[in-house]
FIKOLZA-1660 file (N, C-alpha, C; in steps of 0.1 Angstrom, whole numbers, plus 5000, padded with zeros to 4 digits):
% residues 89
   i   px   py   pz ch aa at
   1 4471 5593 5767  A  M  N
   1 4479 5597 5781  A  M CA
   1 4480 5592 5791  A  M  C
   2 4487 5586 5795  A  T  N
   2 4485 5575 5807  A  T CA
   2 4487 5587 5824  A  T  C
   3 4483 5587 5833  A  Q  N
   3 4489 5594 5845  A  Q CA
   3 4502 5595 5853  A  Q  C
   4 4509 5578 5847  A  E  N
   4 4524 5575 5852  A  E CA
   4 4530 5583 5847  A  E  C
   5 4529 5586 5830  A  F  N
   5 4535 5592 5820  A  F CA
   5 4535 5609 5823  A  F  C
   6 4523 5616 5825  A  V  N
   6 4522 5627 5828  A  V CA
   6 4528 5628 5843  A  V  C
   7 4531 5618 5852  A  V  N
   7 4534 5622 5865  A  V CA
   7 4555 5622 5862  A  V  C
   8 4554 5613 5851  A  W  N
   8 4573 5613 5850  A  W CA
   8 4577 5626 5845  A  W  C
   9 4568 5628 5834  A  L  N
   9 4573 5643 5828  A  L CA
   9 4572 5651 5833  A  L  C
  10 4564 5659 5846  A  G  N
  10 4564 5666 5850  A  G CA
  10 4580 5666 5864  A  G  C
  11 4572 5652 5868  A  R  N
  11 4592 5652 5884  A  R CA
  11 4603 5652 5867  A  R  C
  12 4605 5648 5858  A  Q  N
  12 4619 5648 5852  A  Q CA
  12 4618 5666 5849  A  Q  C
  13 4608 5674 5844  A  A  N
  13 4609 5688 5839  A  A CA
  13 4613 5694 5847  A  A  C
  14 4611 5693 5862  A  M  N
  14 4613 5697 5868  A  M CA
  14 4626 5696 5876  A  M  C
  15 4631 5683 5879  A  F  N
  15 4643 5682 5876  A  F CA
  15 4651 5686 5871  A  F  C
  16 4651 5681 5856  A  T  N
  16 4657 5689 5844  A  T CA
  16 4662 5706 5845  A  T  C
  17 4652 5715 5852  A  V  N
  17 4654 5728 5850  A  V CA
  17 4657 5730 5861  A  V  C
  18 4656 5724 5870  A  L  N
  18 4664 5728 5885  A  L CA
  18 4681 5723 5881  A  L  C
  19 4684 5714 5877  A  L  N
  19 4695 5711 5874  A  L CA
  19 4704 5718 5869  A  L  C
  20 4699 5723 5859  A  V  N
  20 4705 5733 5845  A  V CA
  20 4707 5743 5854  A  V  C
  21 4695 5751 5858  A  A  N
  21 4699 5765 5866  A  A CA
  21 4706 5765 5873  A  A  C
  22 4709 5755 5882  A  S  N
  22 4716 5757 5895  A  S CA
  22 4728 5763 5896  A  S  C
  23 4737 5760 5883  A  P  N
  23 4752 5766 5882  A  P CA
  23 4750 5782 5884  A  P  C
  24 4743 5785 5875  A  V  N
  24 4740 5796 5872  A  V CA
  24 4737 5809 5883  A  V  C
  25 4722 5803 5891  A  L  N
  25 4719 5805 5900  A  L CA
  25 4725 5807 5914  A  L  C
  26 4735 5796 5913  A  A  N
  26 4742 5795 5924  A  A CA
  26 4752 5807 5924  A  A  C
  27 4764 5805 5911  A  L  N
  27 4773 5818 5913  A  L CA
  27 4768 5830 5912  A  L  C
  28 4754 5831 5908  A  G  N
  28 4745 5845 5907  A  G CA
  28 4749 5851 5923  A  G  C
  29 4745 5839 5931  A  L  N
  29 4741 5845 5943  A  L CA
  29 4760 5848 5951  A  L  C
  30 4764 5838 5950  A  L  N
  30 4779 5840 5955  A  L CA
  30 4785 5854 5955  A  L  C
  31 4779 5855 5938  A  V  N
  31 4787 5870 5933  A  V CA
  31 4784 5883 5944  A  V  C
  32 4771 5878 5944  A  G  N
  32 4757 5887 5950  A  G CA
  32 4763 5887 5967  A  G  C
  33 4769 5882 5971  A  I  N
  33 4764 5881 5984  A  I CA
  33 4782 5886 5988  A  I  C
  34 4789 5885 5977  A  M  N
  34 4809 5888 5980  A  M CA
  34 4807 5905 5972  A  M  C
  35 4801 5907 5965  A  V  N
  35 4796 5922 5964  A  V CA
  35 4790 5934 5972  A  V  C
  36 4777 5924 5985  A  S  N
  36 4771 5928 5993  A  S CA
  36 4781 5929 6003  A  S  C
  37 4793 5923 6003  A  V  N
  37 4800 5922 6015  A  V CA
  37 4809 5937 6016  A  V  C
  38 4812 5938 6000  A  L  N
  38 4823 5946 5994  A  L CA
  38 4814 5960 5995  A  L  C
  39 4804 5965 5991  A  Q  N
  39 4794 5971 5994  A  Q CA
  39 4798 5979 6009  A  Q  C
  40 4792 5970 6023  A  A  N
  40 4790 5970 6032  A  A CA
  40 4803 5978 6036  A  A  C
  41 4812 5969 6035  A  T  N
  41 4827 5976 6039  A  T CA
  41 4833 5986 6033  A  T  C
  42 4828 5989 6022  A  T  N
  42 4833 6004 6019  A  T CA
  42 4825 6016 6022  A  T  C
  43 4809 6011 6019  A  Q  N
  43 4801 6024 6023  A  Q CA
  43 4798 6027 6007  A  Q  C
  44 4800 6022 5997  A  I  N
  44 4796 6023 5984  A  I CA
  44 4784 6015 5981  A  I  C
  45 4773 6026 5979  A  H  N
  45 4760 6018 5973  A  H CA
  45 4756 6026 5960  A  H  C
  46 4768 6021 5951  A  E  N
  46 4767 6019 5938  A  E CA
  46 4756 6011 5932  A  E  C
  47 4746 6015 5928  A  Q  N
  47 4737 6006 5920  A  Q CA
  47 4745 5995 5906  A  Q  C
  48 4750 6002 5896  A  T  N
  48 4757 5995 5888  A  T CA
  48 4764 5984 5893  A  T  C
  49 4774 5988 5908  A  L  N
  49 4785 5976 5914  A  L CA
  49 4782 5967 5914  A  L  C
  50 4763 5965 5926  A  S  N
  50 4763 5951 5922  A  S CA
  50 4759 5942 5912  A  S  C
  51 4754 5948 5898  A  F  N
  51 4747 5943 5889  A  F CA
  51 4757 5938 5878  A  F  C
  52 4765 5947 5875  A  I  N
  52 4779 5944 5868  A  I CA
  52 4782 5932 5867  A  I  C
  53 4789 5933 5878  A  P  N
  53 4794 5916 5886  A  P CA
  53 4787 5901 5882  A  P  C
  54 4774 5908 5886  A  K  N
  54 4764 5896 5886  A  K CA
  54 4764 5891 5869  A  K  C
  55 4762 5900 5863  A  I  N
  55 4756 5896 5849  A  I CA
  55 4765 5891 5844  A  I  C
  56 4782 5896 5851  A  V  N
  56 4794 5892 5840  A  V CA
  56 4797 5877 5845  A  V  C
  57 4792 5875 5859  A  A  N
  57 4793 5863 5868  A  A CA
  57 4783 5849 5857  A  A  C
  58 4768 5858 5857  A  I  N
  58 4762 5847 5853  A  I CA
  58 4765 5842 5835  A  I  C
  59 4769 5853 5830  A  F  N
  59 4772 5851 5814  A  F CA
  59 4786 5840 5814  A  F  C
  60 4795 5842 5826  A  L  N
  60 4810 5832 5823  A  L CA
  60 4805 5819 5829  A  L  C
  61 4793 5818 5836  A  A  N
  61 4788 5806 5839  A  A CA
  61 4783 5798 5828  A  A  C
  62 4774 5803 5820  A  I  N
  62 4766 5800 5808  A  I CA
  62 4776 5796 5799  A  I  C
  63 4787 5805 5796  A  L  N
  63 4796 5798 5789  A  L CA
  63 4803 5788 5793  A  L  C
  64 4808 5784 5807  A  L  N
  64 4814 5773 5810  A  L CA
  64 4810 5762 5811  A  L  C
  65 4795 5762 5815  A  C  N
  65 4784 5751 5821  A  C CA
  65 4779 5747 5808  A  C  C
  66 4783 5759 5796  A  G  N
  66 4769 5754 5785  A  G CA
  66 4766 5743 5782  A  G  C
  67 4778 5736 5775  A  P  N
  67 4776 5724 5769  A  P CA
  67 4775 5714 5774  A  P  C
  68 4776 5713 5793  A  W  N
  68 4767 5703 5801  A  W CA
  68 4757 5706 5801  A  W  C
  69 4753 5719 5801  A  M  N
  69 4736 5720 5806  A  M CA
  69 4727 5717 5788  A  M  C
  70 4734 5719 5780  A  M  N
  70 4726 5716 5767  A  M CA
  70 4728 5699 5764  A  M  C
  71 4737 5690 5774  A  R  N
  71 4735 5678 5770  A  R CA
  71 4728 5673 5778  A  R  C
  72 4722 5681 5795  A  V  N
  72 4712 5674 5802  A  V CA
  72 4695 5678 5794  A  V  C
  73 4697 5687 5790  A  M  N
  73 4688 5691 5780  A  M CA
  73 4684 5682 5766  A  M  C
  74 4695 5679 5765  A  L  N
  74 4692 5666 5751  A  L CA
  74 4688 5657 5755  A  L  C
  75 4694 5656 5766  A  D  N
  75 4690 5638 5769  A  D CA
  75 4674 5634 5775  A  D  C
  76 4671 5650 5780  A  F  N
  76 4662 5652 5784  A  F CA
  76 4647 5649 5775  A  F  C
  77 4653 5656 5762  A  A  N
  77 4641 5656 5752  A  A CA
  77 4648 5642 5745  A  A  C
  78 4658 5636 5743  A  T  N
  78 4658 5620 5739  A  T CA
  78 4648 5614 5749  A  T  C
  79 4654 5614 5757  A  Q  N
  79 4640 5603 5766  A  Q CA
  79 4621 5608 5764  A  Q  C
  80 4623 5617 5766  A  L  N
  80 4608 5623 5760  A  L CA
  80 4605 5617 5751  A  L  C
  81 4612 5615 5736  A  F  N
  81 4607 5609 5725  A  F CA
  81 4610 5599 5726  A  F  C
  82 4615 5589 5732  A  E  N
  82 4615 5575 5732  A  E CA
  82 4604 5570 5738  A  E  C
  83 4600 5576 5745  A  R  N
  83 4590 5572 5756  A  R CA
  83 4574 5581 5746  A  R  C
  84 4576 5584 5739  A  L  N
  84 4567 5592 5733  A  L CA
  84 4553 5584 5727  A  L  C
  85 4559 5572 5725  A  P  N
  85 4552 5559 5716  A  P CA
  85 4542 5553 5728  A  P  C
  86 4542 5556 5739  A  E  N
  86 4536 5553 5749  A  E CA
  86 4525 5563 5753  A  E  C
  87 4526 5573 5746  A  V  N
  87 4519 5587 5746  A  V CA
  87 4503 5580 5735  A  V  C
  88 4510 5576 5728  A  V  N
  88 4501 5573 5716  A  V CA
  88 4490 5564 5719  A  V  C
  89 4493 5554 5724  A  R  N
  89 4487 5540 5729  A  R CA
  89 4475 5544 5735  A  R  C
% end
């Protein structure tokens, strides 16, 4: 296993994780901000009011972006298995 392969693997793994997680995290952040603004304007500070919309939004994001996320992860795995003979040398 060469140093270049390890660096490539680490870089690709971090990029893939950031790419796959970004839609879910962005939607959760957006819904969290909207709920916070709603709570600040109405002065209703119920704990479940902040968690339930975020959970629903994250599930919807996973449902909508799931096939794309799976394709990105499969592409990474395919690249890794294609470069596996370099490790054996």
